[in-house]
C-alpha positions as CSV (number, residue, x, y, z in Angstrom):
1,M,87.2,69.9,-298.7
2,S,86.8,73.3,-296.9
3,S,83.9,75.6,-296.8
4,S,84.0,79.4,-296.6
5,E,81.1,79.4,-294.2
6,D,79.3,77.0,-292.0
7,A,75.6,76.5,-292.7
8,A,72.7,75.1,-290.6
9,P,71.6,71.6,-291.6
10,P,69.1,72.0,-294.4
11,V,65.3,71.4,-293.6
12,V,64.4,68.9,-296.2
13,D,60.7,68.6,-297.3
14,P,60.4,65.5,-299.5
15,T,56.9,66.5,-300.6
16,V,58.1,69.6,-302.4
17,P,60.1,69.2,-305.7
18,H,63.6,70.6,-305.4
19,A,65.5,71.9,-308.4
20,A,68.9,70.3,-307.7
21,R,67.2,67.0,-306.8
22,I,65.0,67.1,-310.1
23,W,68.3,67.6,-312.1
24,N,69.9,64.8,-310.2
25,Y,67.0,62.5,-311.1
26,W,67.4,63.4,-314.8
27,M,71.1,62.7,-314.6
28,G,70.4,59.2,-313.2
29,G,71.3,60.0,-309.7
30,K,69.8,58.7,-306.5
31,D,69.5,61.9,-304.4
32,N,65.9,62.6,-305.0
33,Y,62.4,61.9,-303.8
34,E,59.0,61.0,-305.2
35,S,58.1,64.6,-305.6
36,D,61.2,65.2,-307.7
37,V,60.5,62.2,-309.8
38,A,57.0,63.3,-310.4
39,A,58.1,66.8,-311.5
40,G,60.9,65.4,-313.6
41,D,58.5,63.0,-315.3
42,A,56.0,65.7,-315.9
43,V,58.6,67.6,-317.8
44,A,60.0,64.5,-319.6
45,Q,56.5,63.6,-320.9
46,V,56.3,66.7,-323.0
47,Y,60.1,67.2,-323.5
48,P,61.9,63.8,-323.4
49,D,65.1,65.5,-324.4
50,I,65.4,67.0,-321.0
51,V,67.1,63.8,-319.9
52,T,69.5,63.9,-322.8
53,M,70.2,67.6,-322.0
54,A,71.1,66.7,-318.3
55,R,73.4,64.0,-319.3
56,E,75.0,65.8,-322.2
57,S,75.6,68.8,-320.0
58,R,77.9,66.7,-317.9
59,R,79.8,65.5,-321.0
60,F,80.0,69.1,-322.1
61,L,81.6,69.9,-318.7
62,I,84.1,67.0,-319.1
63,R,85.2,68.0,-322.5
64,V,85.5,71.7,-321.6
65,V,87.4,71.2,-318.5
66,S,89.6,68.6,-320.2
67,H,90.5,71.1,-323.0
68,L,91.2,74.0,-320.7
69,A,93.3,71.8,-318.4
70,R,95.2,69.9,-321.0
71,E,95.5,72.2,-324.0
72,V,95.4,75.6,-322.4
73,G,97.0,74.9,-319.1
74,I,94.3,76.3,-316.8
75,R,94.8,75.3,-313.2
76,Q,92.1,77.2,-311.5
77,F,88.3,76.7,-311.8
78,L,85.5,78.7,-310.2
79,D,82.3,76.6,-310.7
80,I,79.3,78.8,-309.8
81,G,76.0,77.0,-309.3
82,T,77.4,73.6,-308.5
83,G,74.3,71.6,-307.9
84,L,74.2,68.2,-306.3
85,P,77.4,66.3,-306.9
86,T,77.2,63.5,-309.5
87,M,79.9,61.8,-311.5
88,Q,82.9,63.4,-313.1
89,N,82.7,66.7,-311.2
90,T,85.0,69.6,-312.1
91,H,87.8,68.8,-309.6
92,E,87.9,65.2,-310.6
93,V,88.3,66.0,-314.3
94,A,90.8,68.8,-313.7
95,Q,92.9,67.0,-311.1
96,R,93.1,63.9,-313.2
97,I,94.8,65.9,-315.9
98,A,96.7,68.3,-313.6
99,P,97.0,67.2,-309.9
100,E,97.8,70.7,-308.8
101,S,94.5,72.1,-310.0
102,R,92.6,74.3,-307.6
103,I,88.7,74.4,-307.7
104,V,86.2,76.4,-305.9
105,Y,82.5,75.3,-306.0
106,V,79.8,78.0,-305.3
107,D,76.1,77.4,-304.5
108,N,73.5,79.1,-302.2
109,D,71.5,75.8,-301.4
110,P,72.1,74.3,-297.9
111,L,71.2,70.9,-299.3
112,V,73.8,71.3,-302.0
113,L,76.4,72.3,-299.3
114,T,75.7,69.3,-297.2
115,H,76.3,66.9,-300.1
116,A,79.3,68.9,-301.3
117,R,81.0,68.6,-298.0
118,A,80.6,64.8,-298.1
119,L,81.3,64.1,-301.8
120,L,83.4,66.8,-303.4
121,V,86.6,65.6,-301.8
122,N,90.1,66.7,-303.1
123,T,91.5,63.9,-305.3
124,S,95.2,65.0,-305.1
125,A,97.7,66.1,-302.5
126,E,98.9,68.9,-304.7
127,G,95.7,70.5,-305.5
128,A,92.8,72.1,-303.5
129,T,89.1,71.9,-303.6
130,S,86.8,74.2,-301.6
131,Y,83.3,75.4,-301.3
132,V,81.7,79.0,-301.1
133,H,78.2,79.2,-299.7
134,A,76.9,82.2,-301.8
135,D,74.2,83.3,-304.3
136,Y,75.5,84.1,-307.8
137,H,73.7,87.5,-307.4
138,D,76.5,88.4,-304.9
139,P,79.7,88.3,-307.0
140,E,81.6,90.2,-304.4
141,R,81.1,87.5,-301.9
142,I,82.0,84.9,-304.3
143,L,85.2,86.5,-305.2
144,A,86.1,87.1,-301.5
145,G,85.5,83.5,-300.7
146,A,87.3,82.2,-303.8
147,A,90.4,84.2,-303.0
148,D,90.9,81.9,-300.0
149,T,91.7,79.1,-302.4
150,L,92.4,80.6,-305.8
151,D,95.1,83.2,-306.8
152,L,93.1,85.8,-308.6
153,T,96.2,87.3,-310.2
154,E,96.5,84.1,-312.3
155,P,94.0,82.9,-315.0
156,V,90.8,81.3,-313.7
157,T,88.1,79.6,-315.6
158,V,84.7,80.8,-314.4
159,M,81.7,78.3,-315.0
160,F,78.0,78.9,-315.1
161,M,76.6,75.5,-316.0
162,G,72.9,75.5,-316.6
163,V,72.0,77.9,-313.8
164,L,71.5,81.4,-315.2
165,G,67.9,80.7,-316.1
166,Y,66.9,81.3,-312.5
167,E,67.5,85.0,-313.1
168,P,64.9,86.5,-315.3
169,E,66.7,89.7,-316.4
170,L,69.4,89.4,-319.1
171,T,71.0,92.7,-317.9
172,E,71.4,91.3,-314.5
173,L,73.1,88.2,-315.8
174,R,75.5,90.4,-317.8
175,R,76.3,92.4,-314.7
176,I,77.0,89.2,-312.7
177,V,79.2,87.6,-315.3
178,G,80.9,90.9,-316.0
179,R,81.7,91.6,-312.4
180,V,83.4,88.3,-311.8
181,L,85.4,88.5,-315.0
182,A,86.4,92.0,-314.3
183,A,88.3,90.8,-311.2
184,L,90.3,88.2,-313.2
185,P,93.4,88.7,-315.3
186,S,93.9,88.2,-319.0
187,G,93.9,84.6,-319.9
188,S,91.0,83.7,-317.8
189,H,88.0,82.0,-319.3
190,L,84.2,82.0,-319.1
191,V,82.4,78.7,-319.7
192,M,78.6,78.8,-319.9
193,W,75.7,76.7,-321.2
194,D,72.0,77.0,-320.6
195,G,68.7,75.6,-321.9
196,T,67.4,77.6,-324.9
197,D,64.0,78.5,-326.2
198,T,64.8,76.9,-329.5
199,G,61.8,74.5,-329.7
200,E,58.2,74.3,-328.7
201,A,58.6,71.2,-326.6
202,V,61.3,72.7,-324.4
203,V,59.1,75.7,-323.7
204,E,56.2,73.5,-322.9
205,G,58.5,71.4,-320.6
206,G,59.3,74.6,-318.6
207,E,55.6,75.3,-318.2
208,K,55.1,71.7,-316.9
209,L,57.9,72.2,-314.4
210,I,56.2,75.2,-312.9
211,E,52.8,73.3,-312.9
212,A,54.5,70.5,-311.0
213,G,55.7,72.9,-308.3
214,G,59.2,73.4,-309.7
215,V,61.1,76.7,-309.6
216,P,60.5,78.7,-312.8
217,Y,63.5,78.5,-315.2
218,H,63.7,81.3,-317.9
219,L,64.8,80.0,-321.2
220,R,66.7,82.4,-323.6
221,G,67.8,82.4,-327.2
222,P,71.5,81.6,-328.1
223,D,72.0,85.2,-329.3
224,E,70.9,86.4,-325.9
225,L,73.3,84.0,-324.1
226,G,76.1,85.1,-326.5
227,R,75.8,88.7,-325.1
228,C,77.4,87.4,-321.9
229,F,80.6,86.8,-323.9
230,E,80.9,90.3,-325.3
231,G,84.5,91.5,-325.0
232,L,85.8,87.9,-324.9
233,E,87.5,85.9,-327.5
234,L,85.2,83.0,-328.4
235,V,87.0,79.6,-328.5
236,E,85.9,77.6,-331.6
237,P,83.4,76.6,-332.5
238,G,81.7,79.4,-330.6
239,M,78.1,79.4,-329.3
240,V,76.7,76.0,-330.4
241,P,74.5,73.2,-329.0
242,I,76.5,71.6,-326.2
243,T,76.5,68.3,-328.1
244,L,78.3,69.9,-330.9
245,W,81.1,71.6,-328.8
246,R,84.2,69.7,-329.9
247,P,82.6,66.3,-329.6
248,E,85.6,64.7,-331.2
249,E,87.7,65.5,-328.2
250,P,88.0,62.6,-325.7
251,A,86.3,63.1,-322.4
252,A,88.6,62.4,-319.5
253,G,87.4,59.4,-317.6
254,A,84.5,58.9,-320.1
255,G,83.3,55.3,-320.4
256,A,82.3,53.3,-323.4
257,A,78.7,54.7,-323.3
258,D,80.0,58.2,-323.4
259,A,82.3,57.4,-326.4
260,A,79.5,55.8,-328.3
261,G,77.2,58.8,-327.6
262,A,79.8,61.1,-329.1
263,D,79.9,59.4,-332.4
264,A,76.8,61.0,-333.9
265,P,76.0,64.1,-331.9
266,R,72.7,65.9,-332.7
267,P,71.7,69.4,-331.7
268,I,69.6,69.9,-328.5
269,D,68.0,72.9,-327.0
270,A,70.9,73.7,-324.8
271,Y,73.7,76.0,-326.1
272,G,77.1,76.7,-324.7
273,A,80.4,78.4,-325.3
274,V,83.8,79.1,-324.1
275,G,85.4,82.6,-324.1
276,R,88.9,83.9,-323.3
277,K,89.5,87.2,-321.6
278,P,92.1,89.1,-323.8
């Protein structure tokens, strides 16, 4: 794996909850500390579905990437807001289906960068996997770094997976998404999911996260998230709870537990969609 920029080793304070480590804890990972567990548990006590959301978000990623690689023929993925590597990361799913797939991960967190260098390793000789150290508020830097690995004259799937709530202003989100897509050709896709303010418990969970020392996360309604897809052709079934986005499609590499969980999907407070650039 290559990186567009070297970064100093992160200074880790295990006593302060860290957003990526909290999410890692909810997903069942091991890259977290007691402070992250405490913050994660504080949220889960009032909103137990946060654990379901974390794990279903990865199943959503697997289904979406599998569909785009297998059915649409996409071979380039720009995953913005990577987070700590876990299981079935974007490059693993895509390159299992199409070994020539090229993937660029983007994150602004030095802790994530350190883990990414160690774990997000290319899985095929034909493909490529690289990392851009950048904030999603700087789409120009992201595009410049991605161009070292991706051919931006060919279709690219842009992914914002549960990260846009760190920006409080919807107009800024639309600017970021719009700028990235404007640089890409017809046939490119936008994939996005985020937590939504569709239940009292999830809103209370967000408040508990702040009380526990976590970074505030701004929940929005599905209609607000849908505005980021204006001008795109929504892929069926449109903007829906992530558990209901084509749950019948087999997830590449999914185990028996994943298959069982897909038998009777239920809505959760996390919506996502896929849109195609005409």
